[in-house]
PyMOL commands that place a pseudoatom at each C-alpha (Angstrom):
pseudoatom trace, name=CA, resn=MET, resi=1, chain=A, elem=C, hetatm=0, pos=[65.034, 25.395, 45.592]
pseudoatom trace, name=CA, resn=ARG, resi=2, chain=A, elem=C, hetatm=0, pos=[64.719, 22.975, 48.431]
pseudoatom trace, name=CA, resn=LYS, resi=3, chain=A, elem=C, hetatm=0, pos=[67.824, 21.897, 50.279]
pseudoatom trace, name=CA, resn=MET, resi=4, chain=A, elem=C, hetatm=0, pos=[68.081, 18.605, 52.114]
pseudoatom trace, name=CA, resn=LEU, resi=5, chain=A, elem=C, hetatm=0, pos=[70.400, 18.412, 55.104]
pseudoatom trace, name=CA, resn=ILE, resi=6, chain=A, elem=C, hetatm=0, pos=[72.279, 15.300, 56.092]
pseudoatom trace, name=CA, resn=GLY, resi=7, chain=A, elem=C, hetatm=0, pos=[74.720, 15.381, 59.014]
pseudoatom trace, name=CA, resn=LEU, resi=8, chain=A, elem=C, hetatm=0, pos=[78.366, 14.679, 58.255]
pseudoatom trace, name=CA, resn=ALA, resi=9, chain=A, elem=C, hetatm=0, pos=[81.418, 15.043, 60.468]
pseudoatom trace, name=CA, resn=LEU, resi=10, chain=A, elem=C, hetatm=0, pos=[84.545, 16.514, 58.889]
pseudoatom trace, name=CA, resn=ALA, resi=11, chain=A, elem=C, hetatm=0, pos=[87.649, 17.205, 60.914]
pseudoatom trace, name=CA, resn=GLY, resi=12, chain=A, elem=C, hetatm=0, pos=[85.695, 16.763, 64.132]
pseudoatom trace, name=CA, resn=ILE, resi=13, chain=A, elem=C, hetatm=0, pos=[83.137, 19.425, 63.208]
pseudoatom trace, name=CA, resn=ALA, resi=14, chain=A, elem=C, hetatm=0, pos=[79.575, 18.554, 62.264]
pseudoatom trace, name=CA, resn=VAL, resi=15, chain=A, elem=C, hetatm=0, pos=[79.121, 19.898, 58.752]
pseudoatom trace, name=CA, resn=PRO, resi=16, chain=A, elem=C, hetatm=0, pos=[75.899, 19.295, 56.809]
pseudoatom trace, name=CA, resn=VAL, resi=17, chain=A, elem=C, hetatm=0, pos=[75.844, 17.997, 53.266]
pseudoatom trace, name=CA, resn=PHE, resi=18, chain=A, elem=C, hetatm=0, pos=[73.541, 19.834, 50.881]
pseudoatom trace, name=CA, resn=ALA, resi=19, chain=A, elem=C, hetatm=0, pos=[71.591, 18.940, 47.761]
pseudoatom trace, name=CA, resn=ASN, resi=20, chain=A, elem=C, hetatm=0, pos=[69.562, 20.764, 45.110]
pseudoatom trace, name=CA, resn=GLU, resi=21, chain=A, elem=C, hetatm=0, pos=[66.495, 18.632, 44.510]
pseudoatom trace, name=CA, resn=ASP, resi=22, chain=A, elem=C, hetatm=0, pos=[67.742, 15.730, 42.378]
pseudoatom trace, name=CA, resn=LYS, resi=23, chain=A, elem=C, hetatm=0, pos=[70.453, 17.585, 40.458]
pseudoatom trace, name=CA, resn=VAL, resi=24, chain=A, elem=C, hetatm=0, pos=[73.511, 18.305, 42.613]
pseudoatom trace, name=CA, resn=LYS, resi=25, chain=A, elem=C, hetatm=0, pos=[74.730, 17.023, 45.953]
pseudoatom trace, name=CA, resn=ILE, resi=26, chain=A, elem=C, hetatm=0, pos=[77.710, 18.346, 47.877]
pseudoatom trace, name=CA, resn=LEU, resi=27, chain=A, elem=C, hetatm=0, pos=[79.495, 15.180, 48.966]
pseudoatom trace, name=CA, resn=GLU, resi=28, chain=A, elem=C, hetatm=0, pos=[82.056, 16.846, 51.222]
pseudoatom trace, name=CA, resn=TRP, resi=29, chain=A, elem=C, hetatm=0, pos=[83.194, 20.337, 52.055]
pseudoatom trace, name=CA, resn=ASN, resi=30, chain=A, elem=C, hetatm=0, pos=[85.276, 22.349, 54.459]
pseudoatom trace, name=CA, resn=CYS, resi=31, chain=A, elem=C, hetatm=0, pos=[84.598, 25.854, 55.728]
pseudoatom trace, name=CA, resn=ALA, resi=32, chain=A, elem=C, hetatm=0, pos=[87.883, 27.291, 56.931]
pseudoatom trace, name=CA, resn=ASN, resi=33, chain=A, elem=C, hetatm=0, pos=[90.484, 29.596, 55.392]
pseudoatom trace, name=CA, resn=THR, resi=34, chain=A, elem=C, hetatm=0, pos=[89.767, 27.816, 52.120]
pseudoatom trace, name=CA, resn=ILE, resi=35, chain=A, elem=C, hetatm=0, pos=[86.176, 26.854, 51.322]
pseudoatom trace, name=CA, resn=ALA, resi=36, chain=A, elem=C, hetatm=0, pos=[86.418, 23.749, 49.167]
pseudoatom trace, name=CA, resn=GLY, resi=37, chain=A, elem=C, hetatm=0, pos=[84.822, 20.402, 48.564]
pseudoatom trace, name=CA, resn=VAL, resi=38, chain=A, elem=C, hetatm=0, pos=[83.365, 17.956, 46.085]
pseudoatom trace, name=CA, resn=ALA, resi=39, chain=A, elem=C, hetatm=0, pos=[79.936, 18.160, 44.439]
pseudoatom trace, name=CA, resn=GLN, resi=40, chain=A, elem=C, hetatm=0, pos=[78.269, 15.561, 42.233]
pseudoatom trace, name=CA, resn=ASN, resi=41, chain=A, elem=C, hetatm=0, pos=[75.690, 15.749, 39.476]
pseudoatom trace, name=CA, resn=THR, resi=42, chain=A, elem=C, hetatm=0, pos=[73.141, 13.239, 40.770]
pseudoatom trace, name=CA, resn=SER, resi=43, chain=A, elem=C, hetatm=0, pos=[70.799, 13.650, 37.804]
pseudoatom trace, name=CA, resn=LYS, resi=44, chain=A, elem=C, hetatm=0, pos=[70.593, 11.439, 34.742]
pseudoatom trace, name=CA, resn=THR, resi=45, chain=A, elem=C, hetatm=0, pos=[71.363, 14.350, 32.412]
pseudoatom trace, name=CA, resn=ASP, resi=46, chain=A, elem=C, hetatm=0, pos=[74.378, 16.564, 31.826]
pseudoatom trace, name=CA, resn=LEU, resi=47, chain=A, elem=C, hetatm=0, pos=[74.250, 19.970, 33.537]
pseudoatom trace, name=CA, resn=SER, resi=48, chain=A, elem=C, hetatm=0, pos=[75.414, 22.995, 31.590]
pseudoatom trace, name=CA, resn=TYR, resi=49, chain=A, elem=C, hetatm=0, pos=[75.989, 25.200, 34.655]
pseudoatom trace, name=CA, resn=VAL, resi=50, chain=A, elem=C, hetatm=0, pos=[76.295, 24.811, 38.436]
pseudoatom trace, name=CA, resn=ALA, resi=51, chain=A, elem=C, hetatm=0, pos=[76.849, 27.616, 40.963]
pseudoatom trace, name=CA, resn=LEU, resi=52, chain=A, elem=C, hetatm=0, pos=[77.302, 27.600, 44.732]
pseudoatom trace, name=CA, resn=GLN, resi=53, chain=A, elem=C, hetatm=0, pos=[76.642, 30.673, 46.861]
pseudoatom trace, name=CA, resn=ILE, resi=54, chain=A, elem=C, hetatm=0, pos=[77.842, 30.153, 50.422]
pseudoatom trace, name=CA, resn=PRO, resi=55, chain=A, elem=C, hetatm=0, pos=[76.863, 32.754, 53.032]
pseudoatom trace, name=CA, resn=LEU, resi=56, chain=A, elem=C, hetatm=0, pos=[79.606, 33.792, 55.475]
pseudoatom trace, name=CA, resn=TYR, resi=57, chain=A, elem=C, hetatm=0, pos=[78.971, 34.924, 59.054]
pseudoatom trace, name=CA, resn=LYS, resi=58, chain=A, elem=C, hetatm=0, pos=[80.866, 36.639, 61.855]
pseudoatom trace, name=CA, resn=ASN, resi=59, chain=A, elem=C, hetatm=0, pos=[79.226, 36.432, 65.292]
pseudoatom trace, name=CA, resn=ASP, resi=60, chain=A, elem=C, hetatm=0, pos=[75.979, 35.269, 63.594]
pseudoatom trace, name=CA, resn=VAL, resi=61, chain=A, elem=C, hetatm=0, pos=[75.848, 38.371, 61.355]
pseudoatom trace, name=CA, resn=LYS, resi=62, chain=A, elem=C, hetatm=0, pos=[76.121, 37.832, 57.594]
pseudoatom trace, name=CA, resn=VAL, resi=63, chain=A, elem=C, hetatm=0, pos=[79.249, 39.528, 56.286]
pseudoatom trace, name=CA, resn=GLY, resi=64, chain=A, elem=C, hetatm=0, pos=[79.259, 38.282, 52.678]
pseudoatom trace, name=CA, resn=ASP, resi=65, chain=A, elem=C, hetatm=0, pos=[79.282, 35.262, 50.390]
pseudoatom trace, name=CA, resn=ALA, resi=66, chain=A, elem=C, hetatm=0, pos=[81.771, 32.874, 48.859]
pseudoatom trace, name=CA, resn=ILE, resi=67, chain=A, elem=C, hetatm=0, pos=[81.023, 31.738, 45.320]
pseudoatom trace, name=CA, resn=ALA, resi=68, chain=A, elem=C, hetatm=0, pos=[82.035, 28.900, 43.034]
pseudoatom trace, name=CA, resn=ASN, resi=69, chain=A, elem=C, hetatm=0, pos=[80.728, 27.965, 39.608]
pseudoatom trace, name=CA, resn=VAL, resi=70, chain=A, elem=C, hetatm=0, pos=[81.453, 25.597, 36.768]
pseudoatom trace, name=CA, resn=SER, resi=71, chain=A, elem=C, hetatm=0, pos=[80.237, 25.025, 33.238]
pseudoatom trace, name=CA, resn=GLY, resi=72, chain=A, elem=C, hetatm=0, pos=[79.399, 21.468, 32.286]
pseudoatom trace, name=CA, resn=ILE, resi=73, chain=A, elem=C, hetatm=0, pos=[79.153, 18.502, 34.631]
pseudoatom trace, name=CA, resn=ASP, resi=74, chain=A, elem=C, hetatm=0, pos=[78.304, 15.180, 33.003]
pseudoatom trace, name=CA, resn=ALA, resi=75, chain=A, elem=C, hetatm=0, pos=[75.498, 13.044, 34.420]
pseudoatom trace, name=CA, resn=GLY, resi=76, chain=A, elem=C, hetatm=0, pos=[76.952, 11.354, 37.515]
pseudoatom trace, name=CA, resn=GLY, resi=77, chain=A, elem=C, hetatm=0, pos=[80.123, 13.457, 37.253]
pseudoatom trace, name=CA, resn=LYS, resi=78, chain=A, elem=C, hetatm=0, pos=[81.943, 15.072, 40.170]
pseudoatom trace, name=CA, resn=TRP, resi=79, chain=A, elem=C, hetatm=0, pos=[83.318, 18.593, 40.568]
pseudoatom trace, name=CA, resn=ALA, resi=80, chain=A, elem=C, hetatm=0, pos=[86.125, 19.569, 42.965]
pseudoatom trace, name=CA, resn=PHE, resi=81, chain=A, elem=C, hetatm=0, pos=[85.214, 23.150, 43.839]
pseudoatom trace, name=CA, resn=LYS, resi=82, chain=A, elem=C, hetatm=0, pos=[87.004, 25.973, 45.619]
pseudoatom trace, name=CA, resn=ALA, resi=83, chain=A, elem=C, hetatm=0, pos=[84.799, 28.921, 46.551]
pseudoatom trace, name=CA, resn=ILE, resi=84, chain=A, elem=C, hetatm=0, pos=[86.159, 32.441, 46.166]
pseudoatom trace, name=CA, resn=THR, resi=85, chain=A, elem=C, hetatm=0, pos=[85.828, 35.154, 48.771]
pseudoatom trace, name=CA, resn=PHE, resi=86, chain=A, elem=C, hetatm=0, pos=[87.834, 38.248, 49.598]
pseudoatom trace, name=CA, resn=LEU, resi=87, chain=A, elem=C, hetatm=0, pos=[86.672, 38.105, 53.223]
pseudoatom trace, name=CA, resn=LYS, resi=88, chain=A, elem=C, hetatm=0, pos=[89.093, 36.824, 55.833]
pseudoatom trace, name=CA, resn=ASP, resi=89, chain=A, elem=C, hetatm=0, pos=[87.134, 37.767, 58.947]
pseudoatom trace, name=CA, resn=PHE, resi=90, chain=A, elem=C, hetatm=0, pos=[84.323, 35.203, 59.180]
pseudoatom trace, name=CA, resn=ASP, resi=91, chain=A, elem=C, hetatm=0, pos=[83.744, 32.419, 61.684]
pseudoatom trace, name=CA, resn=LYS, resi=92, chain=A, elem=C, hetatm=0, pos=[81.192, 30.169, 59.981]
pseudoatom trace, name=CA, resn=CYS, resi=93, chain=A, elem=C, hetatm=0, pos=[79.559, 29.247, 56.701]
pseudoatom trace, name=CA, resn=GLY, resi=94, chain=A, elem=C, hetatm=0, pos=[75.842, 28.902, 56.146]
pseudoatom trace, name=CA, resn=ALA, resi=95, chain=A, elem=C, hetatm=0, pos=[73.939, 26.464, 53.962]
pseudoatom trace, name=CA, resn=PRO, resi=96, chain=A, elem=C, hetatm=0, pos=[75.078, 26.749, 50.327]
pseudoatom trace, name=CA, resn=ARG, resi=97, chain=A, elem=C, hetatm=0, pos=[72.526, 27.877, 47.776]
pseudoatom trace, name=CA, resn=ILE, resi=98, chain=A, elem=C, hetatm=0, pos=[72.878, 25.606, 44.754]
pseudoatom trace, name=CA, resn=THR, resi=99, chain=A, elem=C, hetatm=0, pos=[71.821, 26.686, 41.273]
pseudoatom trace, name=CA, resn=ALA, resi=100, chain=A, elem=C, hetatm=0, pos=[71.950, 24.017, 38.561]
pseudoatom trace, name=CA, resn=PHE, resi=101, chain=A, elem=C, hetatm=0, pos=[70.625, 23.675, 35.032]
for i in range(1, 101): cmd.bond("trace and resi %d" % i, "trace and resi %d" % (i + 1))
show_as sticks, trace
zoom trace
């Protein structure tokens, strides 16, 4: 799936916004102790499932992933997500992989 990057500044840090083709767009997100944000179904149809897989890095080495998923987002609807990870020792997040159908 192709991801489009658009620059966005959050809390003084340049954080890209991501999209999955024409289905889901992450409107805002924060990569800190809590990885959370808002995603929107940008399609004209309801989605039965959406998942985010966010790679986590320490000193540019991948150390794991944070994940978030939801069942059912109406066409045009928004989802306030909070990604789950058991890792505490990471210093940056990579581009989220978005699965939607």
